[in-house]
C-alpha positions in Angstrom: -8.7 16.7 -55.4 -5.0 16.7 -56.0 -4.6 20.1 -54.3 -4.4 20.2 -50.4 -6.9 22.4 -48.6 -4.1 24.1 -46.6 -0.4 24.0 -46.2 -0.4 25.8 -42.9 1.1 23.4 -40.3 -0.7 24.9 -37.4 -4.1 24.3 -39.0 -3.2 20.8 -39.9 -2.0 20.2 -36.3 -5.3 21.5 -34.8 -7.4 19.4 -37.2 -5.4 16.3 -36.3 -5.5 16.9 -32.6 -9.3 17.6 -32.8 -9.8 14.3 -34.6 -7.7 12.4 -32.0 -9.5 13.9 -29.0 -12.9 13.3 -30.5 -12.0 9.6 -31.1 -10.7 9.3 -27.5 -13.8 10.9 -26.0 -16.1 8.7 -28.1 -14.1 5.6 -26.9 -14.5 6.8 -23.3 -18.3 7.1 -23.7 -18.4 3.7 -25.4 -16.6 2.0 -22.5 -18.9 3.7 -20.0 -21.9 2.4 -22.0 -20.5 -1.1 -22.0 -20.1 -1.0 -18.2 -23.7 0.1 -17.8 -25.2 -2.4 -20.2 -22.8 -5.4 -19.4 -25.0 -8.5 -19.0 -22.1 -10.6 -17.6 -21.6 -8.3 -14.6 -22.4 -10.0 -11.3 -25.1 -8.4 -9.2 -23.9 -6.8 -6.1 -25.3 -8.4 -3.0 -26.1 -6.1 -0.1 -24.3 -7.1 3.0 -26.1 -6.2 6.2 -23.8 -4.4 8.6 -23.8 -5.6 12.2 -25.3 -3.1 14.7 -22.8 -0.6 16.0 -21.7 -1.0 19.6 -22.0 2.2 21.6 -19.8 1.2 24.5 -16.1 0.8 23.8 -14.6 -2.7 24.4 -12.6 -3.1 27.5 -8.9 -2.4 27.2 -6.8 -5.6 26.9 -4.5 -6.4 29.8 -0.9 -5.4 28.8 1.6 -7.7 30.5 5.2 -6.6 30.7 7.2 -8.7 28.3 9.9 -10.9 29.6 13.1 -9.1 29.4 16.4 -10.8 29.8 19.0 -9.3 32.0 21.8 -7.7 30.1 19.8 -5.9 27.5 20.0 -2.2 28.0 16.8 -0.3 28.5 17.6 2.0 25.6 17.7 -1.0 23.3 14.4 -2.2 24.6 12.9 1.3 24.0 14.1 1.3 20.4 12.7 -2.2 19.8 9.3 -1.1 21.1 9.4 2.1 19.0 10.1 0.0 15.9 7.3 -2.4 16.8 4.8 0.5 17.4 5.9 2.0 14.0 4.7 -1.1 12.2 1.3 -0.9 13.9 1.7 -3.5 16.6 1.0 -3.0 20.2 3.4 -3.7 23.1 0.9 -6.3 24.3 1.8 -8.5 21.3 5.4 -8.8 22.4 6.0 -11.9 24.6 9.7 -11.8 25.0 12.9 -9.9 24.0 15.9 -12.1 23.8 19.1 -12.0 21.7 19.6 -14.6 19.1 23.1 -15.9 19.0 24.3 -17.1 15.7 27.9 -18.1 14.9 27.5 -17.1 11.3 27.2 -13.4 12.2 30.1 -13.6 14.6 32.3 -15.1 11.9 31.1 -12.6 9.3 31.9 -9.7 11.6 35.4 -11.0 12.3 36.0 -11.6 8.6 35.0 -8.1 7.6 37.1 -6.6 10.5 40.2 -8.2 9.2 39.8 -6.8 5.7 
């Protein structure tokens, strides 16, 4: 048995790839069999679904948010568009007011001077 069966690299590659894929497919079947036979798996409990309501729920009252004077309407429109983009409704906004922070003012002045 000292002589190789073939020296053709294409045939050797095909044999090797066939062996690899056969092993991979057999491992896949073994994993599926383990999932079917697994005695440690918890039994799935059937959850009863509540009966479906045929009438739509009443629409919630949407109150206008408290808007401070001095904020332009365009800014408010952009804020509401951003809130709606994240999936929130305008009824969840209670107030729009600017937050004044000295740190931001000093940071802006510092970067303007550079």
